[in-house]
C-alpha positions in Angstrom: -33.1 14.4 11.6 -31.7 11.0 10.7 -27.9 10.9 10.8 -26.2 9.3 7.9 -23.5 6.7 8.5 -20.4 7.6 6.5 -19.1 5.1 4.0 -15.4 4.3 3.3 -15.4 4.9 -0.4 -12.8 7.6 -1.1 -11.7 8.0 2.5 -8.0 8.3 3.0 -6.9 5.9 5.8 -3.4 5.3 7.1 -2.7 1.8 8.5 0.5 1.5 10.5 2.3 -1.8 10.3 0.3 -2.7 7.2 2.9 -4.9 5.5 2.1 -8.1 7.4 -0.3 -10.1 9.6 -3.3 -8.2 11.0 -2.2 -4.9 9.5 -2.1 -6.4 6.0 -5.6 -7.9 6.6 -6.9 -4.5 7.6 -5.4 -2.8 4.6 -6.8 -5.3 2.1 -10.2 -5.2 3.7 -10.5 -1.4 3.7 -9.2 -1.2 0.1 -11.9 -3.7 -0.8 -14.4 -1.4 0.8 -13.3 1.5 -1.4 -11.0 3.3 0.9 -7.8 4.9 -0.2 -5.4 3.0 2.0 -1.9 4.4 2.9 0.5 1.6 3.8 3.0 2.3 6.6 5.9 0.0 7.2 9.1 0.0 9.2 11.5 -2.6 7.9 9.3 -5.0 5.9 9.6 -3.2 2.5 9.1 -6.3 0.3 5.9 -7.3 2.1 4.7 -3.7 2.2 5.1 -3.4 -1.6 3.2 -6.6 -2.1 0.4 -5.4 0.2 0.3 -2.1 -1.6 0.0 -3.8 -4.9 -2.9 -5.9 -3.7 -4.6 -2.7 -2.5 -4.5 -1.4 -6.1 -1.2 0.5 -5.9 -1.6 2.0 -2.5 0.9 4.7 -1.5 3.8 3.6 0.8 5.1 5.5 3.9 8.1 4.3 5.7 8.9 5.4 9.3 10.6 4.0 12.3 7.9 4.4 14.9 10.4 4.4 17.8 11.3 7.9 16.5 8.8 10.7 17.2 10.7 12.8 14.6 10.1 10.1 11.9 6.4 9.9 12.9 6.1 13.7 12.5 7.9 13.5 9.1 5.5 10.7 8.0 2.4 12.7 8.7 3.9 15.8 7.1 4.5 13.7 4.0 0.9 12.5 4.2 -0.3 16.1 4.4 1.7 17.1 1.4 0.9 14.2 -0.8 -2.6 13.3 0.2 -4.0 16.7 1.3 -5.6 15.3 4.4 -6.5 12.2 6.3 -9.9 10.7 7.3 -8.7 7.8 9.4 -5.8 6.3 11.3 -5.5 2.7 12.3 -2.8 2.3 14.9 -1.8 -1.3 14.3 2.0 -1.6 14.3 3.1 -3.7 17.3 5.7 -5.9 18.8 5.3 -9.1 20.8 7.9 -10.9 22.9 7.8 -13.6 25.6 10.0 -12.9 28.7 10.0 -14.0 32.3 9.3 -10.8 34.2 12.1 -11.5 36.6 14.6 -11.6 33.8 13.2 -8.5 31.9 15.6 -5.6 31.2 14.9 -2.0 30.7 15.7 -2.5 27.0 13.1 -5.4 26.8 10.5 -3.1 28.4 11.3 -0.2 26.1 11.3 -2.4 23.0 7.6 -3.1 23.5 6.4 0.2 24.9 8.2 2.5 22.4 6.0 1.1 19.6 3.0 -0.5 21.3 2.1 2.6 23.3 4.3 5.6 22.8 4.1 5.5 19.0 0.3 5.0 19.2 0.0 8.3 21.1 2.2 10.3 18.8 0.6 8.9 15.6 -2.8 9.7 17.0 -1.6 13.2 17.9 -0.2 13.9 14.5 -3.3 12.4 12.8 -5.6 14.6 14.9 -3.6 17.7 14.1 -3.9 17.0 10.4 -7.6 16.1 10.7 -8.3 19.4 12.5 -6.2 21.4 10.2 -8.2 20.3 7.2 -11.5 20.6 9.0 -12.6 17.2 7.9 -12.8 15.5 11.3 -11.9 11.9 11.4 -11.7 8.5 13.0 -8.9 6.9 14.9 -8.9 3.2 15.7 -6.2 1.7 18.0 -5.5 -2.0 17.9 -5.2 -3.2 21.5 -5.2 -6.9 22.6 -7.0 -9.2 25.0 -3.7 -9.0 26.8 -5.0 -5.7 28.1 -7.6 -7.6 30.1 -6.0 -11.0 30.7 -2.9 -11.5 32.9 -0.4 -13.2 30.7 2.5 -13.9 33.1 5.2 -14.2 30.4 4.0 -11.0 28.7 3.8 -8.5 31.5 5.4 -5.7 29.4 3.0 -6.4 26.5 -0.1 -6.5 28.7 0.9 -3.2 30.3 1.3 -1.5 27.0 -2.0 -2.8 25.6 -3.9 -1.9 28.7 -2.4 1.5 28.3 -3.8 1.6 24.7 -7.3 1.0 26.0 -7.2 3.7 28.6 -5.4 6.1 26.2 -8.2 5.5 23.8 -10.8 6.6 26.4 -8.8 9.7 27.3 -8.2 10.7 23.7 -11.8 10.2 22.9 -12.6 13.0 25.4 -9.7 15.2 24.3 -10.5 15.0 20.5 -14.3 15.2 20.6 -16.6 16.0 19.0 -14.9 16.1 15.5 -12.7 13.0 15.9 -13.8 9.7 17.4 -11.2 7.4 19.0 -12.0 3.7 19.5 -10.1 0.4 20.0 -10.3 -3.2 18.8 -8.9 -5.9 21.1 -8.1 -9.1 19.1 -8.0 -12.5 20.7 -6.1 -15.4 19.2 -5.4 -14.4 15.6 -2.5 -16.7 14.5 -0.6 -16.5 11.2 2.6 -18.5 10.7 2.4 -19.7 14.3 -1.0 -21.2 13.9 0.2 -24.7 14.7 2.0 -23.7 17.9 0.5 -26.0 20.7 0.0 -23.0 23.0 -1.9 -21.1 20.4 -4.0 -24.2 19.5 -4.9 -24.8 23.1 -5.8 -21.2 23.8 -8.0 -21.0 20.7 -9.7 -24.4 21.2 -10.6 -23.5 24.8 -12.7 -20.5 23.8 -16.5 -20.6 23.3 -15.8 -20.2 19.5 -13.5 -23.2 19.7 -11.3 -21.7 16.9 -8.8 -18.9 16.3 -10.0 -15.7 14.7 -8.9 -14.3 11.3 -7.3 -11.1 10.3 -10.4 -10.3 8.3 -12.6 -10.6 11.4 -10.4 -7.9 13.0 -10.6 -5.8 9.9 -14.4 -5.9 9.9 -14.4 -4.5 13.5 -12.0 -1.8 12.5 -14.2 -0.9 9.5 -17.2 -0.6 11.8 -15.5 2.1 13.9 -14.2 3.9 10.8 -17.8 4.0 9.4 -19.6 4.8 12.7 -20.9 8.1 13.7 -18.7 10.1 16.0 -21.3 9.5 18.6 -19.5 6.1 19.0 -16.3 7.0 20.8 -14.1 5.8 23.6 -15.1 2.2 23.1 -13.1 -1.1 23.0 -14.6 -4.0 21.0 -13.2 -7.4 22.1 -13.0 -9.6 19.0 -11.9 -12.7 20.8 -14.2 -15.6 20.2 -15.1 -15.4 23.9 -11.6 -15.7 25.2 -12.3 -13.1 27.8 -15.2 -15.2 29.2 -12.9 -17.9 30.4 
């Protein structure tokens, strides 16, 4: 019997960190594909409201992802207001540049509390909601090519994003067969820093010879949200060939 690939029309999908940058691109793209997008934000309320408006008046959900209690409260609110959840895109992230020999515990925790810990607890709460409603679902984690490439001034970030990749694989086993868990690893996707010499040099040195766009990441996310649950535990590197260097 031929299996039917699900479409996004009418699917309720929460995107964390959807106010700006890649998260905003993902939210806009999914809304354009007919999904009912839920916009999470932490502190960027003005930008979140603008994104929500561009998504046709998407609902807003605020939570400090450093707090597991706030994560749980957010998903409880989603359950009460939306009735269920079909997809989660774990996108919210932080990025800092620090000499590893000068890094403090606070520097380390600043990155890991959102880039790894919050991803797990958001996935946990999403999966509980998906199972409770019996709808199954799709979880997509945004990792980074920093998970595979050793960036010496971003040791804490690389460690967190590598953790996301392996957590994706472990959760894919834990949540099967009803829920698939996959990851997208973006390469150089600049926004306001597009003219930074380091960014320009990294992008121009790839086989693609250019940086990527938020929409290109969104397209990869949409693939995993649409795909059969037979596709799970995978990481798609959307990097213009950065990893081939």
